[in-house]
C-alpha positions as CSV (number, residue, x, y, z in Angstrom):
1,M,15.2,10.9,14.9
2,A,17.1,11.4,18.1
3,A,17.6,15.1,17.2
4,A,14.0,16.1,16.3
5,E,12.3,19.1,17.7
6,V,9.4,17.8,19.7
7,G,6.2,18.9,21.3
8,D,3.0,17.4,22.4
9,D,1.0,16.5,19.3
10,V,-2.2,15.6,21.3
11,L,-2.3,19.2,22.9
12,D,-0.7,21.9,20.8
13,R,0.9,20.1,17.9
14,D,4.3,18.6,17.4
15,P,6.4,21.0,15.3
16,T,8.4,18.2,13.5
17,M,5.1,16.3,13.0
18,R,3.5,19.5,11.5
19,A,6.4,19.9,9.3
20,L,5.7,16.3,7.9
21,E,2.0,17.1,7.5
22,E,2.6,20.2,5.5
23,R,5.0,18.7,3.3
24,V,2.8,15.7,2.3
25,A,-0.3,18.0,1.8
26,G,1.9,20.0,-0.7
27,L,3.1,16.9,-2.5
28,L,-0.5,15.5,-2.7
29,G,-2.1,18.6,-3.7
30,A,-4.3,18.8,-0.8
31,A,-5.0,21.6,1.8
32,D,-3.8,19.7,4.8
33,A,-2.6,16.0,6.1
34,L,-2.9,14.4,9.4
35,W,-0.3,11.9,10.6
36,T,-1.6,8.4,11.7
37,P,0.2,5.4,13.0
38,S,-0.8,3.2,10.2
39,G,-2.4,3.1,6.7
40,S,-5.4,1.0,8.0
41,M,-6.0,3.7,10.7
42,G,-5.8,6.5,7.8
43,N,-8.1,4.6,5.6
44,L,-10.5,4.0,8.6
45,I,-10.6,7.7,9.5
46,A,-11.2,8.7,6.0
47,L,-14.2,6.2,5.6
48,M,-15.6,7.2,9.1
49,A,-15.6,10.8,8.0
50,H,-17.4,10.0,4.8
51,L,-19.9,7.3,5.7
52,T,-23.0,7.3,7.5
53,R,-24.5,4.1,8.8
54,G,-26.6,2.4,6.2
55,D,-24.4,3.7,3.4
56,A,-22.6,1.4,0.8
57,F,-19.1,2.0,-0.5
58,L,-17.6,0.8,-3.9
59,A,-14.0,-0.6,-4.1
60,P,-12.4,-2.6,-6.6
61,A,-12.4,-6.3,-5.7
62,G,-9.4,-7.5,-3.7
63,S,-8.7,-3.8,-2.2
64,H,-6.8,-3.6,1.0
65,V,-10.2,-1.8,2.8
66,L,-12.0,-5.0,1.8
67,E,-9.6,-7.8,2.5
68,A,-6.9,-6.7,5.0
69,E,-8.4,-4.2,7.5
70,L,-10.6,-6.7,9.5
71,G,-13.8,-5.4,8.4
72,T,-13.4,-2.1,10.2
73,A,-15.1,-0.4,7.0
74,A,-18.3,-2.1,8.1
75,W,-17.7,-2.5,11.8
76,L,-16.4,0.9,12.9
77,A,-17.0,3.2,9.8
78,G,-20.7,1.8,9.3
79,G,-20.6,1.2,5.4
80,M,-21.5,-1.9,3.4
81,P,-18.8,-2.8,1.0
82,R,-19.7,-3.4,-2.6
83,P,-16.7,-5.0,-4.5
84,L,-16.4,-4.1,-8.2
85,E,-14.8,-6.5,-10.6
86,H,-11.8,-5.4,-12.5
87,D,-13.2,-4.6,-15.8
88,G,-10.4,-2.1,-16.8
89,G,-7.5,-4.4,-16.4
90,P,-5.9,-6.0,-13.2
91,G,-6.7,-3.7,-10.2
92,K,-8.7,-1.3,-12.3
93,I,-12.3,-0.2,-12.8
94,T,-14.0,1.8,-15.4
95,P,-16.2,4.9,-15.2
96,D,-19.1,2.6,-16.7
97,A,-18.6,0.2,-13.7
98,V,-18.7,3.1,-11.3
99,R,-22.0,4.6,-13.1
100,R,-23.7,1.1,-12.9
101,A,-22.9,0.4,-9.2
102,A,-23.8,3.9,-8.1
103,G,-27.2,3.4,-9.7
104,G,-30.1,5.7,-9.1
105,P,-32.5,6.7,-6.2
106,G,-34.1,3.7,-4.8
107,A,-36.7,2.9,-2.1
108,Y,-36.0,4.3,1.4
109,Y,-34.9,0.8,2.7
110,T,-32.2,0.4,0.1
111,M,-28.5,0.9,0.9
112,R,-27.3,4.3,-0.9
113,P,-23.6,4.2,-2.2
114,S,-22.2,7.4,-1.1
115,L,-18.3,6.6,-1.6
116,L,-15.8,5.2,-4.1
117,C,-12.7,3.8,-2.5
118,R,-9.8,3.4,-5.0
119,E,-6.4,1.8,-4.3
120,N,-3.2,2.8,-6.4
121,P,-1.1,0.7,-6.8
122,H,-3.4,-2.3,-6.3
123,N,-1.5,-4.4,-4.0
124,A,-3.3,-7.8,-4.6
125,A,-3.3,-7.4,-8.3
126,G,0.3,-7.2,-8.2
127,G,1.1,-3.7,-7.7
128,T,-0.6,-2.6,-10.9
129,V,-0.7,1.3,-11.4
130,T,-3.8,3.5,-12.6
131,A,-2.6,6.3,-14.9
132,P,-3.6,9.9,-14.1
133,E,-5.9,10.3,-16.7
134,E,-7.5,6.9,-15.8
135,H,-7.9,8.0,-12.1
136,A,-9.5,11.2,-13.0
137,A,-12.1,9.9,-15.5
138,V,-13.1,7.1,-12.8
139,A,-13.1,9.9,-10.0
140,A,-15.3,12.1,-12.3
141,A,-17.7,9.5,-13.0
142,A,-18.0,8.8,-9.1
143,R,-18.6,12.6,-8.2
144,A,-21.1,13.0,-11.2
145,A,-23.1,10.0,-9.4
146,G,-23.0,11.9,-6.1
147,L,-20.2,9.7,-4.7
148,S,-17.3,11.0,-2.6
149,V,-13.9,9.6,-3.5
150,H,-11.1,8.3,-1.1
151,L,-7.8,7.1,-2.4
152,D,-5.8,4.4,-0.6
153,G,-2.3,5.5,-1.8
154,A,-0.5,3.4,0.6
155,R,1.8,2.7,-2.3
156,L,1.2,5.9,-4.3
157,W,5.1,6.7,-4.3
158,H,5.5,3.6,-6.3
159,A,3.0,4.5,-8.9
160,A,4.3,8.2,-9.2
161,V,7.8,6.9,-9.6
162,A,6.7,4.0,-12.1
163,L,4.8,6.6,-14.3
164,G,7.2,9.4,-14.1
165,V,4.6,11.7,-12.8
166,P,4.5,13.9,-9.4
167,P,2.2,12.3,-6.6
168,G,-0.3,15.0,-7.0
169,A,-1.1,14.1,-10.6
170,L,-2.7,10.8,-9.1
171,T,-4.9,12.5,-6.7
172,V,-7.0,14.6,-8.8
173,G,-10.8,14.4,-8.1
174,A,-10.1,12.5,-4.7
175,D,-11.6,14.1,-1.6
176,T,-9.2,12.2,0.7
177,V,-6.0,10.4,0.2
178,Q,-4.1,8.1,2.5
179,V,-0.2,7.4,1.8
180,C,2.1,5.4,3.8
181,L,5.8,6.1,4.9
182,S,6.6,2.6,6.0
183,K,6.3,0.5,3.1
184,G,8.9,1.0,0.1
185,L,9.9,4.3,1.6
186,G,11.0,2.3,4.8
187,A,10.1,4.6,7.8
188,P,9.7,2.5,10.8
189,V,5.9,3.7,11.3
190,G,3.6,6.1,9.9
191,S,1.2,7.0,7.4
192,L,-0.7,10.3,6.5
193,V,-4.4,11.0,5.5
194,A,-5.0,14.2,3.6
195,G,-7.8,16.3,2.2
196,S,-9.5,19.6,2.8
197,A,-8.8,21.7,6.1
198,E,-12.3,20.7,7.4
199,F,-11.6,17.0,6.8
200,T,-8.4,17.2,8.8
201,E,-9.9,18.8,11.7
202,E,-12.4,16.1,11.9
203,A,-9.8,13.4,11.1
204,R,-7.9,14.7,14.2
205,R,-10.8,14.0,16.4
206,L,-11.5,10.7,14.9
207,R,-7.8,9.8,15.2
208,K,-7.8,10.6,18.9
209,M,-11.3,8.4,19.2
210,L,-9.2,5.4,17.8
211,G,-6.2,5.9,20.1
212,G,-3.9,7.1,17.4
213,G,-2.8,10.5,19.1
214,V,0.9,10.6,20.2
215,R,2.7,12.9,22.4
216,Q,6.3,13.6,21.2
217,G,5.5,12.5,17.6
218,G,8.3,14.4,16.2
219,V,10.6,11.4,16.8
220,L,8.7,9.4,14.2
221,A,7.8,12.3,11.8
222,A,11.7,12.8,11.4
223,A,12.0,9.4,10.0
224,G,9.2,10.3,7.7
225,L,10.8,13.4,6.3
226,V,14.0,11.2,5.8
227,A,11.9,8.8,3.8
228,L,10.4,11.3,1.6
229,D,13.8,12.5,0.5
230,R,14.4,8.9,-0.9
231,V,11.2,8.4,-2.9
232,D,13.2,8.6,-6.2
233,R,15.1,5.4,-5.2
234,L,12.0,3.2,-5.6
235,A,13.0,3.0,-9.4
236,E,15.8,0.6,-8.2
237,D,13.2,-1.7,-6.6
238,H,11.2,-1.6,-9.7
239,E,14.0,-2.5,-11.8
240,R,15.2,-5.3,-9.5
241,A,11.7,-6.6,-9.4
242,R,11.7,-6.9,-13.3
243,V,15.1,-8.6,-13.2
244,L,13.6,-11.1,-10.6
245,A,10.6,-11.7,-12.7
246,E,12.5,-12.4,-15.9
247,G,14.7,-14.6,-14.1
248,L,12.0,-16.6,-12.7
249,R,10.3,-17.0,-16.2
250,E,13.5,-18.2,-17.5
251,R,13.4,-20.9,-14.8
252,G,9.8,-21.9,-16.0
253,W,7.8,-20.0,-13.3
254,Q,4.5,-18.2,-14.2
255,V,5.0,-14.5,-13.6
256,A,3.7,-11.5,-15.4
257,D,5.8,-8.4,-15.8
258,P,5.7,-6.3,-12.4
259,E,4.9,-2.6,-12.8
260,T,6.3,-1.7,-9.5
261,N,8.0,-3.9,-6.8
262,I,5.7,-6.7,-6.3
263,V,6.1,-10.2,-8.2
264,L,3.4,-12.6,-8.1
265,I,3.9,-16.3,-9.0
266,G,1.1,-18.3,-10.2
267,V,1.4,-22.0,-8.9
268,A,-0.6,-25.1,-8.5
269,D,0.5,-26.0,-5.1
270,L,0.6,-22.8,-2.9
271,A,1.3,-24.5,0.3
272,G,4.1,-26.8,-1.2
273,T,5.7,-23.9,-2.9
274,L,5.8,-21.7,0.1
275,A,7.5,-24.5,1.9
276,R,10.0,-25.2,-0.8
277,F,10.9,-21.4,-1.0
278,E,11.3,-21.5,2.9
279,E,13.5,-24.6,2.7
280,S,15.7,-22.8,0.2
281,G,16.1,-19.7,2.4
282,V,13.7,-17.3,0.4
283,R,11.0,-16.0,2.5
284,V,7.9,-14.8,0.6
285,A,4.1,-14.5,1.5
286,P,0.8,-15.9,-0.2
287,M,-1.2,-13.3,-1.9
288,G,-4.6,-14.1,-3.4
289,G,-3.6,-17.8,-4.1
290,K,-0.1,-16.7,-5.6
291,V,3.5,-16.3,-4.2
292,R,4.3,-12.8,-3.7
293,L,7.7,-11.4,-3.5
294,M,8.7,-7.8,-3.0
295,T,11.9,-5.9,-3.8
296,H,13.2,-3.1,-1.4
297,A,16.1,-1.0,-0.5
298,D,17.8,-3.7,1.8
299,L,18.4,-5.9,-1.3
300,T,21.3,-5.7,-3.8
301,D,21.6,-7.0,-7.2
302,D,23.7,-9.8,-5.7
303,D,20.7,-10.9,-3.5
304,I,18.4,-11.1,-6.6
305,D,20.9,-13.4,-8.2
306,T,21.2,-15.6,-5.0
307,A,17.4,-15.8,-4.6
308,L,17.0,-16.9,-8.2
309,D,19.8,-19.7,-7.6
310,R,18.2,-20.7,-4.5
311,I,14.5,-21.0,-6.1
312,G,15.8,-22.8,-9.1
313,P,13.6,-24.1,-12.0
314,V,10.0,-25.0,-11.4
315,E,10.4,-28.6,-12.2
316,R,12.9,-29.5,-9.5
317,E,11.4,-31.7,-6.8
318,R,11.1,-30.3,-3.4
319,E,13.2,-33.3,-2.1
320,A,16.1,-32.1,-4.1
321,V,16.2,-28.9,-2.3
322,P,18.9,-28.5,0.4
323,P,17.3,-27.1,3.6
324,H,18.7,-23.5,4.4
325,P,19.8,-23.8,8.1
326,A,18.5,-21.4,10.5
327,P,21.3,-18.8,11.4
328,T,22.7,-18.9,14.8
329,A,24.0,-15.3,14.6
330,P,22.8,-12.3,12.9
331,P,22.7,-12.9,9.0
332,T,25.4,-11.5,6.9
333,G,24.3,-13.2,3.8
334,P,21.5,-12.4,1.1
335,R,18.6,-10.9,2.9
336,S,15.0,-12.1,2.6
337,L,12.4,-11.1,0.0
338,R,9.8,-10.7,2.5
339,R,9.0,-7.9,5.1
340,T,6.5,-7.1,7.8
341,A,3.3,-7.3,5.4
342,G,4.9,-10.1,3.1
343,A,7.6,-8.0,2.0
344,A,11.0,-8.8,3.3
345,G,13.0,-10.1,6.3
346,R,15.0,-7.7,8.7
347,A,18.5,-7.0,7.8
348,P,20.9,-7.1,10.7
349,A,21.6,-3.3,10.4
350,R,18.3,-1.2,9.3
351,R,19.0,1.8,7.2
352,A,16.4,4.6,6.9
353,G,15.1,3.5,3.4
354,R,13.9,-0.2,2.9
C-alpha cells in the first residue's frame, strides 16, 4: 500500500485503482467495474441506476439490501422493496417465484417491478450458496419478465470457492454485480460494482453524488489487489467452519452444516446465549434470531478447538461459566470469532488476509 502508484481518482483516475477495477471486471465477466468505499454504496449505486421513483424491486427475504442498508433502496434509490420467500431453499428463490411476483401490466397507479436483486451467498440464511445453473435460471426468468438483475455478491468469492467455479460463472444474466474486498478477503476497505461501460460511467457520477470519490485511492486499491491473490485460501475458512459446526453439534447445539464460513446456532434464549458466549471469551453476533459465528484468516485450528472448549455443552448453566477477564495488554491468545460486521475481533497484528 505504501509503495502504490497513485493519482487523483476524482479527476483523471488513479492508476492502481484502475488496475484493480479492470482485474475485477475480468474476473466477473463484466465490461468494466468501479471501486466504492463499501458494499452498501455499491449496491445503492446499482439500485439508483436501475430504479425510477415508483418502481418496485424484488429481493429474497432477509437480503442485505432489505435488512442492513438503512432503507436506502427506498429512501435514496426510490424503489419499493418486495421480499420474496425462500421457496427454493434457505436464501434461494425459484424462477416461478420471480414470474409470479413480476406479474403483468397493471393500472397506471400500481407499482411496477423493474428489478430483481439477488444475494449470493445469502448472509442471513447462513452463507448458503446458489449454483450457477440455479442463478442463471432465476436471472433468465427475471429478464423474460422485463426486469433488470442486480447481484449482491459481497461474498461471491466464498460461493465460487465453495462450488469450485470461477466467479464469472455466478454472474451470468446479471446486469450489475457488487463484490466486496473487505469481508473474507480481508482488505481494510473497498468493494466494486461492475456492469456495462455505460453503467460504470453513470456509476462514477452516482458515486461522486454519494460522496464516495477518493483522491489517492491507489493506496486502498493496492490492498484489494493483494486480497484477490488470496481468494483460494477461503477454502480454509470453510473447512474450519465445518469443524466448528461439527464440534458444536457434538456438544448439543442446534447447528446446520455450513456451506461457506458462516455458522448459525439456533437457541431458545438469544440474549442469554450471547451473554454466555461473551463471558466465555468467544465473541459472536446475533443474526435473524440466531447466534452467528464466522471463521476467517486470523483464526487457526487451535483457535477453533479453544472456542469449542470455552463454549462447552449446551446444557451447562451460565453460572458455571467462568468469566473471561478483559485483557490489559494486546491479546496473544486465541482470537475472537467475530469481526466488524459480526465476524471477528481484531488480532494484535493484522495481516493482509482476514
